C-alpha positions as a Python dict, from the first residue, in 0.01 Angstrom:
ca = {
    (1, 'X'): (0, 0, 0),
    (2, 'X'): (218, 142, -275),
    (3, 'X'): (-98, 164, -490),
    (4, 'X'): (-212, 467, -289),
    (5, 'X'): (-92, 816, -380),
    (6, 'X'): (245, 781, -213),
    (7, 'X'): (274, 1150, -133),
    (8, 'X'): (-21, 1130, 109),
    (9, 'X'): (111, 834, 305),
    (10, 'X'): (463, 972, 291),
    (11, 'X'): (337, 1290, 461),
    (12, 'X'): (162, 1087, 731),
    (13, 'X'): (476, 883, 778),
    (14, 'X'): (702, 1191, 793),
    (15, 'X'): (481, 1330, 1071),
    (16, 'X'): (517, 998, 1255),
    (17, 'X'): (140, 952, 1248),
    (18, 'X'): (14, 594, 1289),
    (19, 'X'): (-231, 478, 1028),
    (20, 'X'): (-407, 160, 923),
    (21, 'X'): (-373, 24, 573),
    (22, 'X'): (-602, -229, 402),
    (23, 'X'): (-457, -402, 95),
    (24, 'X'): (-618, -636, -156),
    (25, 'X'): (-404, -952, -147),
    (26, 'X'): (-606, -1184, -371),
    (27, 'X'): (-908, -1173, -600),
    (28, 'X'): (-1130, -1406, -796),
    (29, 'X'): (-1414, -1351, -1039),
    (30, 'X'): (-1510, -995, -1132),
    (31, 'X'): (-1332, -818, -847),
    (32, 'X'): (-1318, -444, -926),
    (33, 'X'): (-962, -365, -808),
    (34, 'X'): (-639, -562, -855),
    (35, 'X'): (-403, -715, -602),
    (36, 'X'): (-212, -432, -434),
    (37, 'X'): (-504, -187, -435),
    (38, 'X'): (-522, -25, -94),
    (39, 'X'): (-701, 212, 141),
    (40, 'X'): (-543, 386, 439),
    (41, 'X'): (-707, 555, 738),
    (42, 'X'): (-531, 778, 991),
    (43, 'X'): (-609, 848, 1356),
    (44, 'X'): (-831, 1145, 1260),
    (45, 'X'): (-1045, 925, 1039),
    (46, 'X'): (-912, 1062, 710),
    (47, 'X'): (-908, 805, 430),
    (48, 'X'): (-711, 779, 106),
    (49, 'X'): (-723, 514, -163),
    (50, 'X'): (-982, 253, -255),
    (51, 'X'): (-999, -126, -247),
    (52, 'X'): (-1328, -201, -422),
    (53, 'X'): (-1459, 106, -597),
    (54, 'X'): (-1732, 141, -333),
    (55, 'X'): (-1877, -206, -269),
    (56, 'X'): (-1708, -281, 62),
    (57, 'X'): (-1535, 48, 142),
    (58, 'X'): (-1747, 110, 454),
    (59, 'X'): (-1671, -228, 607),
    (60, 'X'): (-1300, -196, 533),
    (61, 'X'): (-1297, 156, 680),
    (62, 'X'): (-1440, 14, 1004),
    (63, 'X'): (-1177, -261, 1003),
    (64, 'X'): (-907, 3, 969),
    (65, 'X'): (-1045, 192, 1267),
    (66, 'X'): (-1052, -128, 1473),
    (67, 'X'): (-692, -205, 1386),
    (68, 'X'): (-591, 151, 1474),
    (69, 'X'): (-762, 100, 1809),
    (70, 'X'): (-551, -207, 1884),
    (71, 'X'): (-692, -503, 1696),
    (72, 'X'): (-431, -744, 1562),
    (73, 'X'): (-357, -752, 1186),
    (74, 'X'): (-641, -931, 1014),
    (75, 'X'): (-721, -1097, 684),
    (76, 'X'): (-1084, -1060, 575),
    (77, 'X'): (-1266, -1209, 278),
    (78, 'X'): (-1548, -1034, 93),
    (79, 'X'): (-1780, -1184, -167),
    (80, 'X'): (-2134, -1180, -298),
    (81, 'X'): (-2408, -1349, -100),
    (82, 'X'): (-2733, -1433, -279),
    (83, 'X'): (-2883, -1546, 53),
    (84, 'X'): (-2855, -1203, 212),
    (85, 'X'): (-2895, -907, -21),
    (86, 'X'): (-2789, -670, 259),
    (87, 'X'): (-2466, -852, 342),
    (88, 'X'): (-2141, -669, 288),
    (89, 'X'): (-1998, -793, -40),
    (90, 'X'): (-1921, -733, -404),
    (91, 'X'): (-2222, -672, -623),
    (92, 'X'): (-2013, -769, -924),
    (93, 'X'): (-2005, -1130, -802),
    (94, 'X'): (-1631, -1151, -739),
    (95, 'X'): (-1443, -1214, -418),
    (96, 'X'): (-1141, -1051, -264),
    (97, 'X'): (-919, -1096, 40),
    (98, 'X'): (-808, -783, 225),
    (99, 'X'): (-522, -764, 474),
    (100, 'X'): (-549, -485, 733),
    (101, 'X'): (-264, -378, 959),
    (102, 'X'): (-156, -84, 1173),
    (103, 'X'): (154, 104, 1066),
    (104, 'X'): (361, 296, 1321),
    (105, 'X'): (628, 478, 1118),
    (106, 'X'): (883, 500, 1400),
    (107, 'X'): (862, 125, 1454),
    (108, 'X'): (856, 20, 1087),
    (109, 'X'): (1135, 205, 903),
    (110, 'X'): (1115, -32, 608),
    (111, 'X'): (759, 85, 534),
    (112, 'X'): (861, 447, 582),
    (113, 'X'): (1149, 395, 340),
    (114, 'X'): (919, 227, 85),
    (115, 'X'): (677, 521, 95),
    (116, 'X'): (960, 772, 59),
    (117, 'X'): (1107, 582, -235),
    (118, 'X'): (769, 553, -407),
    (119, 'X'): (701, 925, -359),
    (120, 'X'): (1040, 994, -520),
    (121, 'X'): (956, 775, -820),
    (122, 'X'): (1211, 506, -735),
    (123, 'X'): (1171, 133, -799),
    (124, 'X'): (1118, -80, -487),
    (125, 'X'): (945, -396, -372),
    (126, 'X'): (767, -398, -37),
    (127, 'X'): (716, -747, 105),
    (128, 'X'): (474, -812, 392),
    (129, 'X'): (357, -1124, 572),
    (130, 'X'): (-20, -1145, 517),
    (131, 'X'): (-84, -1502, 629),
    (132, 'X'): (100, -1735, 864),
    (133, 'X'): (200, -1747, 1231),
    (134, 'X'): (56, -1455, 1427),
    (135, 'X'): (395, -1313, 1541),
    (136, 'X'): (495, -1265, 1174),
    (137, 'X'): (177, -1096, 1047),
    (138, 'X'): (244, -750, 912),
    (139, 'X'): (621, -776, 923),
    (140, 'X'): (779, -607, 625),
    (141, 'X'): (1093, -600, 415),
    (142, 'X'): (1198, -350, 150),
    (143, 'X'): (1399, -474, -149),
    (144, 'X'): (1562, -238, -401),
    (145, 'X'): (1670, -313, -759),
    (146, 'X'): (2029, -367, -648),
    (147, 'X'): (1894, -630, -403),
    (148, 'X'): (1980, -428, -91),
    (149, 'X'): (1733, -502, 189),
    (150, 'X'): (1578, -296, 468),
    (151, 'X'): (1386, -473, 745),
    (152, 'X'): (1348, -835, 847),
    (153, 'X'): (1072, -1097, 855),
    (154, 'X'): (1228, -1362, 1076),
    (155, 'X'): (1602, -1292, 1067),
    (156, 'X'): (1670, -1633, 911),
    (157, 'X'): (1584, -1843, 605),
    (158, 'X'): (1257, -1660, 537),
    (159, 'X'): (1449, -1335, 493),
    (160, 'X'): (1684, -1481, 234),
    (161, 'X'): (1404, -1651, 43),
    (162, 'X'): (1178, -1343, 55),
    (163, 'X'): (1456, -1113, -67),
    (164, 'X'): (1518, -1340, -365),
    (165, 'X'): (1148, -1369, -456),
    (166, 'X'): (1084, -997, -411),
    (167, 'X'): (1384, -911, -627),
    (168, 'X'): (1258, -1137, -904),
    (169, 'X'): (907, -987, -896),
    (170, 'X'): (1051, -635, -889),
    (171, 'X'): (1260, -709, -1198),
    (172, 'X'): (942, -815, -1376),
    (173, 'X'): (739, -523, -1237),
    (174, 'X'): (487, -766, -1089),
    (175, 'X'): (280, -745, -768),
    (176, 'X'): (159, -1076, -628),
    (177, 'X'): (162, -1345, -361),
    (178, 'X'): (439, -1594, -285),
    (179, 'X'): (423, -1883, -40),
    (180, 'X'): (696, -2041, 173),
    (181, 'X'): (690, -2343, 401),
    (182, 'X'): (844, -2260, 740),
    (183, 'X'): (846, -2577, 945),
    (184, 'X'): (484, -2685, 974),
    (185, 'X'): (349, -2343, 877),
    (186, 'X'): (294, -2187, 537),
    (187, 'X'): (383, -1819, 525),
    (188, 'X'): (221, -1607, 254),
    (189, 'X'): (388, -1286, 147),
    (190, 'X'): (244, -1001, -54),
    (191, 'X'): (512, -846, -275),
    (192, 'X'): (417, -501, -402),
    (193, 'X'): (641, -388, -686),
    (194, 'X'): (669, -19, -759),
    (195, 'X'): (866, 47, -1075),
    (196, 'X'): (953, 349, -1281),
    (197, 'X'): (704, 431, -1555),
    (198, 'X'): (729, 220, -1871),
    (199, 'X'): (843, 399, -2185),
    (200, 'X'): (642, 479, -2496),
    (201, 'X'): (871, 586, -2780),
    (202, 'X'): (689, 743, -3072),
    (203, 'X'): (887, 776, -3394),
    (204, 'X'): (754, 1035, -3637),
    (205, 'X'): (669, 1393, -3538),
    (206, 'X'): (327, 1406, -3704),
    (207, 'X'): (-19, 1508, -3586),
    (208, 'X'): (-106, 1147, -3498),
    (209, 'X'): (198, 1144, -3270),
    (210, 'X'): (69, 1446, -3077),
    (211, 'X'): (-255, 1263, -2997),
    (212, 'X'): (-67, 945, -2913),
    (213, 'X'): (156, 1124, -2663),
    (214, 'X'): (-153, 1253, -2481),
    (215, 'X'): (-314, 912, -2454),
    (216, 'X'): (15, 741, -2365),
    (217, 'X'): (88, 990, -2087),
    (218, 'X'): (-267, 944, -1955),
    (219, 'X'): (-203, 569, -1929),
    (220, 'X'): (111, 624, -1723),
    (221, 'X'): (382, 590, -1986),
    (222, 'X'): (691, 807, -2002),
    (223, 'X'): (659, 935, -2357),
    (224, 'X'): (939, 1023, -2597),
    (225, 'X'): (888, 1161, -2948),
    (226, 'X'): (1180, 1112, -3187),
    (227, 'X'): (1224, 1241, -3541),
    (228, 'X'): (1527, 1325, -3753),
    (229, 'X'): (1370, 1649, -3875),
    (230, 'X'): (1431, 1936, -3628),
    (231, 'X'): (1165, 2158, -3782),
    (232, 'X'): (896, 1909, -3675),
    (233, 'X'): (1045, 1759, -3358),
    (234, 'X'): (987, 2046, -3115),
    (235, 'X'): (861, 2059, -2760),
    (236, 'X'): (603, 2319, -2861),
    (237, 'X'): (436, 2070, -3098),
    (238, 'X'): (433, 1792, -2837),
    (239, 'X'): (359, 1949, -2497),
    (240, 'X'): (241, 1618, -2349),
    (241, 'X'): (565, 1434, -2428),
    (242, 'X'): (820, 1399, -2151),
    (243, 'X'): (1097, 1455, -2403),
    (244, 'X'): (1136, 1533, -2772),
    (245, 'X'): (1450, 1409, -2945),
    (246, 'X'): (1600, 1506, -3279),
    (247, 'X'): (1790, 1204, -3410),
    (248, 'X'): (1772, 929, -3667),
    (249, 'X'): (1523, 679, -3526),
    (250, 'X'): (1737, 364, -3552),
    (251, 'X'): (2035, 542, -3399),
    (252, 'X'): (1830, 674, -3107),
    (253, 'X'): (1677, 332, -3037),
    (254, 'X'): (2024, 178, -3031),
    (255, 'X'): (2144, 410, -2755),
    (256, 'X'): (1840, 491, -2537),
    (257, 'X'): (1751, 269, -2237),
    (258, 'X'): (1470, 20, -2303),
    (259, 'X'): (1331, -286, -2127),
    (260, 'X'): (1067, -555, -2166),
    (261, 'X'): (791, -300, -2091),
    (262, 'X'): (894, -50, -2361),
    (263, 'X'): (641, 27, -2635),
    (264, 'X'): (764, 144, -2976),
    (265, 'X'): (523, 304, -3224),
    (266, 'X'): (653, 386, -3571),
    (267, 'X'): (436, 651, -3736),
    (268, 'X'): (677, 778, -4002),
    (269, 'X'): (567, 537, -4283),
    (270, 'X'): (882, 637, -4470),
    (271, 'X'): (1105, 347, -4571),
    (272, 'X'): (1431, 532, -4515),
    (273, 'X'): (1333, 571, -4148),
    (274, 'X'): (1114, 264, -4099),
    (275, 'X'): (1332, -18, -4229),
    (276, 'X'): (1652, 52, -4029),
    (277, 'X'): (1441, 125, -3720),
    (278, 'X'): (1220, -183, -3740),
    (279, 'X'): (1513, -405, -3831),
    (280, 'X'): (1660, -314, -3494),
    (281, 'X'): (1338, -292, -3290),
    (282, 'X'): (1202, -633, -3388),
    (283, 'X'): (1520, -799, -3265),
    (284, 'X'): (1496, -631, -2923),
    (285, 'X'): (1306, -765, -2618),
    (286, 'X'): (1039, -494, -2628),
    (287, 'X'): (676, -519, -2512),
    (288, 'X'): (523, -396, -2835),
    (289, 'X'): (638, -278, -3178),
    (290, 'X'): (378, -128, -3409),
    (291, 'X'): (399, 55, -3741),
    (292, 'X'): (151, 282, -3916),
    (293, 'X'): (60, 246, -4282),
    (294, 'X'): (-185, 101, -4530),
    (295, 'X'): (-203, -270, -4607),
    (296, 'X'): (-4, -205, -4922),
    (297, 'X'): (261, -24, -4718),
    (298, 'X'): (260, -312, -4472),
    (299, 'X'): (321, -569, -4746),
    (300, 'X'): (605, -365, -4895),
    (301, 'X'): (752, -314, -4548),
    (302, 'X'): (738, -686, -4468),
    (303, 'X'): (918, -766, -4792),
    (304, 'X'): (1192, -511, -4726),
    (305, 'X'): (1238, -629, -4368),
    (306, 'X'): (1275, -987, -4487),
    (307, 'X'): (1534, -869, -4739),
    (308, 'X'): (1713, -695, -4453),
    (309, 'X'): (1755, -1033, -4285),
    (310, 'X'): (1469, -1052, -4037),
    (311, 'X'): (1343, -1405, -3969),
    (312, 'X'): (971, -1494, -3972),
    (313, 'X'): (960, -1500, -3591),
    (314, 'X'): (1081, -1139, -3588),
    (315, 'X'): (830, -1030, -3850),
    (316, 'X'): (549, -1195, -3652),
    (317, 'X'): (617, -952, -3365),
    (318, 'X'): (525, -650, -3576),
    (319, 'X'): (178, -501, -3516),
    (320, 'X'): (94, -359, -3855),
    (321, 'X'): (-122, -190, -3963),
    (322, 'X'): (-101, -54, -3611),
    (323, 'X'): (-401, -50, -3375),
    (324, 'X'): (-737, -221, -3328),
    (325, 'X'): (-1031, -196, -3566),
    (326, 'X'): (-1228, 91, -3414),
    (327, 'X'): (-1307, 266, -3741),
    (328, 'X'): (-1072, 543, -3629),
    (329, 'X'): (-1051, 854, -3846),
    (330, 'X'): (-909, 1140, -3640),
    (331, 'X'): (-567, 1148, -3475),
    (332, 'X'): (-735, 1112, -3136),
    (333, 'X'): (-938, 808, -3243),
    (334, 'X'): (-627, 657, -3398),
    (335, 'X'): (-432, 711, -3077),
    (336, 'X'): (-708, 534, -2885),
    (337, 'X'): (-695, 246, -3134),
    (338, 'X'): (-318, 213, -3095),
    (339, 'X'): (-311, 225, -2716),
    (340, 'X'): (-606, -14, -2694),
    (341, 'X'): (-398, -267, -2883),
    (342, 'X'): (-99, -198, -2657),
    (343, 'X'): (-309, -259, -2344),
    (344, 'X'): (-460, -577, -2490),
    (345, 'X'): (-114, -704, -2582),
    (346, 'X'): (22, -622, -2236),
    (347, 'X'): (-260, -804, -2061),
    (348, 'X'): (-284, -1100, -2298),
    (349, 'X'): (-640, -1000, -2385),
    (350, 'X'): (-839, -1051, -2704),
    (351, 'X'): (-950, -697, -2781),
    (352, 'X'): (-1301, -833, -2848),
    (353, 'X'): (-1620, -677, -2706),
    (354, 'X'): (-1675, -805, -2352),
    (355, 'X'): (-2030, -897, -2448),
    (356, 'X'): (-1893, -1162, -2684),
    (357, 'X'): (-1686, -1330, -2414),
    (358, 'X'): (-1773, -1567, -2132),
    (359, 'X'): (-1639, -1578, -1778),
    (360, 'X'): (-1543, -1303, -1533),
    (361, 'X'): (-1457, -957, -1661),
    (362, 'X'): (-1141, -927, -1452),
    (363, 'X'): (-852, -1172, -1460),
    (364, 'X'): (-793, -1331, -1122),
    (365, 'X'): (-507, -1452, -913),
    (366, 'X'): (-540, -1769, -703),
    (367, 'X'): (-754, -1679, -400),
    (368, 'X'): (-584, -1664, -61),
    (369, 'X'): (-734, -1916, 180),
}
């Protein structure tokens, strides 16, 4: 649900309008949208969001209307059928499970609070029962980073367990399913984590940095450009950056907030900036550290970093020369090369052409039965 433009659902919720929401809770094979992707339909038939990119939107829209009309929350599976070419399914060959429920804002304040928090850019985890005993289906709980909880699932052990699991997934910025045995029944929860945007910190106020800020912002990063030279580090030169900082790179990195999702790109290729900065960055729990420069520069940099005391396991974390082999020439092509490597690193992917690989195009979670 939090996958949808939160402002739209927040407006519906603020007007106390009931709506139905369909959420992808599991996928397998080449499913087009990830777990957490959602579509919502209001009482006037207006729809926002998408759960399949078009393959099964019509069928899910009808399910939403049925739930709005009084049907109980339902879990539906969609897949490809070779026996019936006109059956509703995914032409890509994947399968997905979709949970559809009616939301009445006045009766579900935890969902209203989750939508308000998401619209405000806050970090929250929304937990809903998507499989299990009928009385629990659709019940929701909101968990915040400080582990405060709004809402209840069963008022007992399930609440405590769900709050712990949701808090852990929120800390990791992960959306997914968790399962809990309640007596003889297995309860499946969908935990949707909404976190603040990850950071992309670009060191070096050069023309390549301007292109990189544009691509990084497009991919949803909060972008900072940092350089020690005030004549180059100006907001006018980097209009797509969220902030431009004048400071020595290693000093800024030591004081600015970072986490395990933070991406650091070092474009200065100047040893007096690079070595102190990378000596610090490669010892930090960051998602990605890359540095620009030729192979000769890379070899010299590796030697200096080793002399500065970095162990081989630290040096192995450095992506240098930065980016994937795209034959990039222009700043824009280079920015694409860099962010392609960042995305591949984040997703544990190879960066190879899909035509050279076997298996489904999209990574799957364990299907929900």
